[in-house]
Backbone as a printed PyTorch tensor [residue, N CA C, xyz], in Angstrom:
tensor([[[132.8970,  96.3640, 120.7340],
         [133.7060,  96.2880, 119.5670],
         [135.2870,  96.5510, 119.9610]],

        [[136.0380,  95.7290, 119.4120],
         [137.4530,  95.8400, 119.6770],
         [138.1150,  97.0120, 118.8060]],

        [[138.8740,  97.8480, 119.5490],
         [139.5580,  98.9740, 118.7520],
         [140.7820,  98.4710, 117.9840]],

        [[140.9280,  98.8820, 116.7240],
         [142.0200,  98.4360, 115.9710],
         [143.0030,  99.5850, 116.0450]],

        [[144.3900,  99.0920, 116.3460],
         [145.4710, 100.0930, 116.3080],
         [146.4280,  99.6700, 115.3830]],

        [[147.1240, 100.7000, 114.8030],
         [148.2410, 100.3360, 113.8720],
         [149.4440, 100.3680, 114.6460]],

        [[150.4100,  99.4070, 114.5310],
         [151.5900,  99.4070, 115.1890],
         [152.7760,  99.6030, 114.1400]],

        [[153.9130, 100.0700, 114.5770],
         [155.0030, 100.2370, 113.6650],
         [155.4570,  98.9030, 113.1530]],

        [[156.2390,  98.8780, 111.9450],
         [156.8410,  97.6270, 111.5300],
         [157.7640,  97.0440, 112.6160]],

        [[158.5480,  97.9280, 113.2810],
         [159.5700,  97.5010, 114.1660],
         [158.9410,  96.8500, 115.3990]],

        [[157.7740,  97.3840, 115.9660],
         [156.9980,  96.7610, 116.9940],
         [156.4990,  95.3740, 116.5280]],

        [[155.9500,  95.3620, 115.3010],
         [155.4460,  94.1310, 114.7860],
         [156.5280,  93.0050, 114.8300]],

        [[157.5690,  93.3620, 114.2510],
         [158.7340,  92.3930, 114.2740],
         [159.1730,  92.0260, 115.5870]],

        [[159.3910,  92.8970, 116.4770],
         [159.7880,  92.5070, 117.9180],
         [158.8170,  91.5380, 118.5040]],

        [[157.6050,  91.7000, 118.2620],
         [156.5090,  90.8020, 118.8230],
         [156.4430,  89.5180, 118.0900]],

        [[156.3670,  89.6420, 116.7490],
         [156.2100,  88.3650, 115.8550],
         [157.3690,  87.4770, 115.9150]],

        [[158.6570,  87.9840, 115.9320],
         [159.8780,  87.2020, 115.8910],
         [160.4440,  87.0350, 117.2610]],

        [[159.6390,  87.3010, 118.3520],
         [160.2440,  87.0380, 119.6140],
         [160.5290,  85.5440, 119.9130]],

        [[161.7330,  85.2420, 120.1910],
         [162.1540,  83.8870, 120.4410],
         [162.6900,  83.1660, 119.1030]],

        [[162.5460,  83.9360, 118.0810],
         [163.0280,  83.2420, 116.8430],
         [164.5300,  83.6870, 116.5890]],

        [[165.1650,  82.9420, 115.7130],
         [166.5500,  83.0840, 115.4310],
         [166.6650,  83.5940, 114.0640]],

        [[167.4640,  84.7410, 113.8550],
         [167.7240,  85.1990, 112.5680],
         [168.7830,  84.4450, 111.9080]],

        [[168.4270,  83.7360, 110.6340],
         [169.3320,  82.9520, 110.1450],
         [170.0170,  83.6230, 108.8050]],

        [[169.4030,  84.7070, 108.3920],
         [169.9310,  85.4450, 107.2270],
         [169.1240,  86.8370, 107.1670]],

        [[169.7000,  87.7320, 106.4820],
         [168.8900,  89.1200, 106.5080],
         [167.4950,  88.7540, 106.0130]],

        [[166.4820,  89.1450, 106.7310],
         [165.0830,  89.0290, 106.4440],
         [164.5420,  87.6730, 106.5840]],

        [[165.2930,  86.7020, 107.1370],
         [164.7240,  85.3470, 107.2610],
         [165.0480,  84.8080, 108.7360]],

        [[163.9600,  84.4060, 109.3060],
         [163.9770,  84.0170, 110.7080],
         [163.4870,  82.4530, 110.7940]],

        [[164.0070,  81.7740, 111.7910],
         [163.5840,  80.4460, 112.1740],
         [162.9280,  80.4360, 113.5980]],

        [[161.8570,  80.0620, 113.6510],
         [161.1870,  80.0500, 115.0680],
         [161.4420,  78.7850, 115.7790]],

        [[160.9630,  78.7920, 116.9970],
         [161.3090,  77.6790, 117.8670],
         [160.6570,  76.3360, 117.4510]],

        [[159.7040,  76.3760, 116.4640],
         [159.0710,  75.1120, 115.9520],
         [159.7330,  74.7000, 114.6170]],

        [[160.7510,  75.4420, 114.2150],
         [161.4780,  75.0920, 112.9650],
         [160.8450,  75.6400, 111.8340]],

        [[159.8240,  76.6090, 111.9480],
         [159.1590,  77.2740, 110.8320],
         [159.9450,  78.5670, 110.3320]],

        [[159.9420,  78.7430, 108.9770],
         [160.6580,  79.9380, 108.5700],
         [159.6730,  81.1100, 108.4900]],

        [[160.2260,  82.2910, 108.6620],
         [159.4960,  83.4320, 108.6110],
         [160.3740,  84.4960, 107.8200]],

        [[159.6430,  85.2370, 106.9190],
         [160.3700,  86.2130, 106.1120],
         [159.8510,  87.5670, 106.3540]],

        [[160.7100,  88.4190, 106.6110],
         [160.4880,  89.9160, 106.8450],
         [160.5970,  90.5710, 105.5110]],

        [[159.3990,  90.8000, 104.8180],
         [159.4220,  91.4430, 103.4920],
         [160.1540,  92.7610, 103.4740]],

        [[159.8600,  93.6720, 104.4270],
         [160.4950,  95.0490, 104.3810],
         [161.9170,  94.9880, 104.6060]],

        [[162.3670,  94.0360, 105.4390],
         [163.8980,  93.7320, 105.5330],
         [164.4770,  93.2320, 104.1680]],

        [[163.8250,  92.3070, 103.5510],
         [164.3220,  91.8740, 102.3550],
         [164.3620,  93.0170, 101.2700]],

        [[163.3560,  93.8250, 101.1970],
         [163.4300,  94.9140, 100.3410],
         [164.5720,  95.8680, 100.6790]],

        [[164.7630,  96.1160, 101.9070],
         [165.8410,  97.0230, 102.3320],
         [167.2370,  96.4480, 101.9870]],

        [[167.3090,  95.1790, 101.9130],
         [168.5430,  94.4080, 101.6980],
         [168.9010,  94.7950, 100.1360]],

        [[167.9940,  94.8050,  99.3410],
         [168.2710,  94.9970,  97.9050],
         [168.0330,  96.4890,  97.4890]],

        [[167.8390,  97.2680,  98.4220],
         [167.6960,  98.7460,  98.3430],
         [166.5090,  99.1430,  97.5000]],

        [[165.4080,  98.4460,  97.6650],
         [164.1900,  98.8770,  96.9910],
         [163.2610,  99.4660,  98.0170]],

        [[162.3830, 100.4560,  97.5760],
         [161.4620, 101.0970,  98.4400],
         [160.3590, 100.0820,  98.9460]],

        [[159.9840, 100.2550, 100.1940],
         [158.9290,  99.3940, 100.7490],
         [157.5050,  99.9430, 100.3170]],

        [[157.0630,  99.5080,  99.1640],
         [155.7590,  99.7850,  98.6870],
         [154.8820,  98.6750,  98.5740]],

        [[153.6320,  98.8120,  98.2890],
         [152.6760,  97.6210,  98.1280],
         [153.0420,  96.7780,  96.9270]],

        [[153.4320,  97.5180,  95.8600],
         [153.8170,  96.7500,  94.6250],
         [155.0350,  95.8530,  94.8860]],

        [[156.0550,  96.5480,  95.4800],
         [157.3030,  95.6810,  95.7690],
         [157.1340,  94.6180,  96.7530]],

        [[156.2500,  94.8920,  97.7600],
         [155.9760,  93.8200,  98.7290],
         [155.2670,  92.6430,  97.9720]],

        [[154.4590,  92.9770,  97.0430],
         [153.6580,  91.7960,  96.4320],
         [154.7490,  90.9900,  95.6040]],

        [[155.6650,  91.7280,  95.0040],
         [156.6680,  90.9810,  94.1520],
         [157.4480,  90.1060,  95.0990]],

        [[157.8830,  90.5830,  96.2480],
         [158.7440,  89.7210,  97.1290],
         [157.7920,  88.4940,  97.6830]],

        [[156.5420,  88.7820,  98.0940],
         [155.6590,  87.7590,  98.5120],
         [155.6680,  86.7370,  97.4800]],

        [[155.4370,  87.0400,  96.1970],
         [155.2160,  86.0530,  95.1780],
         [156.6030,  85.2020,  94.9850]],

        [[157.7820,  85.9100,  95.0390],
         [158.9590,  85.1830,  94.8440],
         [159.2170,  84.2650,  96.0140]],

        [[158.8790,  84.6670,  97.1630],
         [159.0440,  83.6730,  98.3200],
         [158.0170,  82.5210,  98.2370]],

        [[156.8660,  82.8880,  97.8670],
         [155.9570,  81.7120,  97.7750],
         [156.2550,  80.7370,  96.7410]],

        [[156.7300,  81.3240,  95.5310],
         [157.0960,  80.4230,  94.3750],
         [158.3280,  79.5350,  94.8790]],

        [[159.3180,  80.0770,  95.5640],
         [160.4830,  79.3920,  95.9850],
         [160.0480,  78.3600,  97.0210]],

        [[159.1820,  78.6150,  97.9810],
         [158.8000,  77.6340,  98.9000],
         [157.9280,  76.5600,  98.2240]],

        [[157.0610,  77.0060,  97.3520],
         [156.1940,  75.9840,  96.6990],
         [157.0390,  74.9470,  95.7850]],

        [[158.1590,  75.4640,  95.2480],
         [159.0430,  74.5740,  94.4380],
         [159.8380,  73.6400,  95.3300]],

        [[160.2180,  74.0970,  96.5330],
         [160.8380,  73.2460,  97.4390],
         [160.0930,  72.3250,  98.3590]],

        [[158.8710,  72.9010,  98.7070],
         [158.0000,  72.1840,  99.6200],
         [156.5500,  72.4600,  99.1340]],

        [[156.0810,  71.6030,  98.1820],
         [154.8450,  71.8640,  97.5300],
         [153.6780,  71.7500,  98.5370]],

        [[153.7670,  71.0900,  99.7200],
         [152.7500,  70.8630, 100.6390],
         [152.8570,  71.8460, 101.8270]],

        [[153.8530,  72.7160, 101.7930],
         [154.0740,  73.7350, 102.8690],
         [152.7660,  74.6760, 103.0160]],

        [[152.4830,  75.0850, 104.3360],
         [151.5200,  75.9870, 104.5020],
         [152.2370,  77.4320, 104.5160]],

        [[151.7420,  78.3850, 103.7200],
         [152.1700,  79.6250, 103.5660],
         [151.1900,  80.6190, 104.0630]],

        [[151.5580,  81.4100, 105.1110],
         [150.6770,  82.3620, 105.6110],
         [151.2640,  83.8270, 105.4710]],

        [[150.4310,  84.6680, 104.9270],
         [150.9200,  86.0950, 104.7630],
         [150.4420,  86.9200, 105.9330]],

        [[151.3650,  87.7320, 106.5030],
         [150.8740,  88.5870, 107.4780],
         [151.5680,  89.9310, 107.1220]],

        [[150.7870,  90.9240, 106.7110],
         [151.2420,  92.2210, 106.3600],
         [150.7560,  93.2150, 107.4470]],

        [[151.6930,  93.7050, 108.3100],
         [151.2250,  94.5680, 109.4390],
         [150.5730,  95.8540, 108.9240]],

        [[150.7330,  96.1870, 107.6890],
         [150.0640,  97.4370, 107.1870],
         [148.7570,  97.1090, 106.8580]]])
């Protein structure tokens, strides 16, 4: 059985966004041209606490925005917590 470990958000971002280019606070573009959003960074940008409820609001806003602009886009959520 594989042991599950919890990593810090900073460690997660360093691994997940390795090789990506930051194009705006909380928004990254990877080498394949795919967008990635850092929900905790977006929350910090607007000075909101990083809570499950606030994360859900940001997730929903980002998904709605992307669906409006790119209805066939694949959206994958990854919450390190």
